[in-house]
N, C-alpha and C positions, 0 to 999 in steps of 0.2 A: 084073418090069417090065423092058422092053427098054431098050437104050441109047438108042434114038431117042425113045422116050416120055419118058425122063428129061430129055433135052436140051430137048424141046418144053415140058415142064413148067417147067423153069427159065426158059426164054425167055418163056413166058407169064407167069410170076410177075414177072420184071423189066419186061415190057411193062406189066402192070397196076400195078406199083409206080410206074413212071415216069409213067404216065397219072394216077395218084392224086396224085403230087407236083405235076405241072403243074396239075391241077385245083384243088388246095389253094392254090397260088400265085395262080392266076387268080381264086379266090374271096376270098382274104385281102387282096390289094391293093385291090380296090374297097371292101371293108369298112373298111380303114384310112382310105382317102380319105373315105368317107362319115362316119366317126367324127370325123375332123379337121374336116370341113366343119360338122358338127353342133356341135362344141365351140368353133369359131372365135369366136363372140360372147363366150364366157366369157373366152377368151384376150385378145381385143381390149379388153374392159372392164378387166381387171386391168392391162394394159399402158398404158391411157389414163388410169389413176388417178394423175395427176401432181401431186397436191397442190392440187386445187381449181382453179376458174377464176373470173374476174371476172364478177359478176352485177350487173345494174342493180337497186338496192334502192329508190331514191326520188329525188325531185327535191331539190335543196338547199333550196328554199323550204319543204319539208315538215318540215324539222328546225329548230326554233327555236334561235336563237343564245343559249341560256340555260345552257349547260354541264351540262344535265341529260340523262340517258339517255332515249331514246324507243325503244320496241320496234317492229320492222318484220319482217314475214314475208319469207322468201327464197323467191321464186317463180322456178322455172327448169324447163327440160326435164329430165326424169328418164329415164334409160335403164337398164333391167336387161339381162340377157343377150340377150333376143330382142324386147323390147317398148320402145317409146318413148312416154312420157307427156308431152305438151307443157303447159307452164305450170301446174305443180303445186307446192304448198308442199313445200320440202325442208328447211326449218329456220327459224330466227329469229335476228335480230341486234339488239343494242342500239346505236344510233347516238347519239353525244354530240358536239355541235358546240361547239367551244371557241374558235373565231375565225371570221371571215367566210368563209374558204375552208379551214378545218381541221376535220376530222371524225374521231373515233375510232370504231372498231367492235369489239364484243365478241360472241363467240358466246354465244347465250342458253342453252347447255347447261352444266350444272355439271360441272367437271372431277373431282368426287369420285365421283359415282355415275351421272351422265348424266341427271339430272332437269332440268327447265326452271327457270331462275332468274327470280325476280320482282324488280322494283325497288320498294322501299318508300320512298315520298316522305317520310313522316313522320320516318324515320331517315336519309334521304339516303344509302342504301346498297342494295346488292343482297343478296338472301337466297335461299338454296335451301331450299324447304320440306321436303325429304326428311330432311336431317340437320342443318339449321340452320347451314350454311356461310354466312359473312358476308363480303362484298366491298365495298371502298371504291369510290367513283365512278371511279377510275382502273383498276379491276379487280383490285387487289392484295387479299390476304387481310387483313381488318380485325379479325378476332377471333382471338386466339392459340389459342382452343379449337376453332377451325374444323377439321372433319375433312378438308377439301379439301387435297389434296397440293400444289396450285399455285393461283395466281390465275386469274381468268377468262382465257379464250383470246382474245387480241387478234387482229384480222384486218387485213390490208393494205387501205387505202382509196385510191381514185383519184377525183378530182373531174374529170369530163369535161363541160365547159361548165357547165350548171346541174344535172347529174345526179350522184348518188353511186353509185359502183360499188365493190363489196366482193369481195375474193378469198375466197369462202366455202369452208370445209371444216370437217369435224368432226375431233376429236382423241380419242385413247384416254383413257378415264376411269380414275380410280383410281391413276394413276402420276404421279410428280413431273415426268418429262420430257414435253414437249409434242410428241407423236408423232402424225402424221396417221393417222386411222383408215382 
């Protein structure tokens, strides 16, 4: 091989390697941008999960002033990563009106295993049918044998005119601490 062919071969190799590197960069940058755009709804959803939001539950007149719990569905817009579902059930709450303008709210999900809690009027207590957790009207554990690690999860309530708004959120089941899910 002559000296001239050897130089041209090396130059050709470096030209091709440089072209390949520039082509790779030109292809990778749009791919990264496309991937970031595709995953953006997932990132926004986790960033916006700030501990629930206030949801209109009912009118104040719909909850009798009898200090007994009444179950209401929580209906709100539900958004997953790419879809929005308007006005769908996202959970349930028990509302208990204890005074003219005072309402307590409890999440209807059992803190033990995540089952739905029932109110038992004959016993004037809440009961989870999954493992027989028992709760008093104020949401505290009423049976020492109850497997629930904590009382029912209370939720903040706002009375806006004649409407009841609850800051609805779910909490992790099976642990003593009340940690948002």
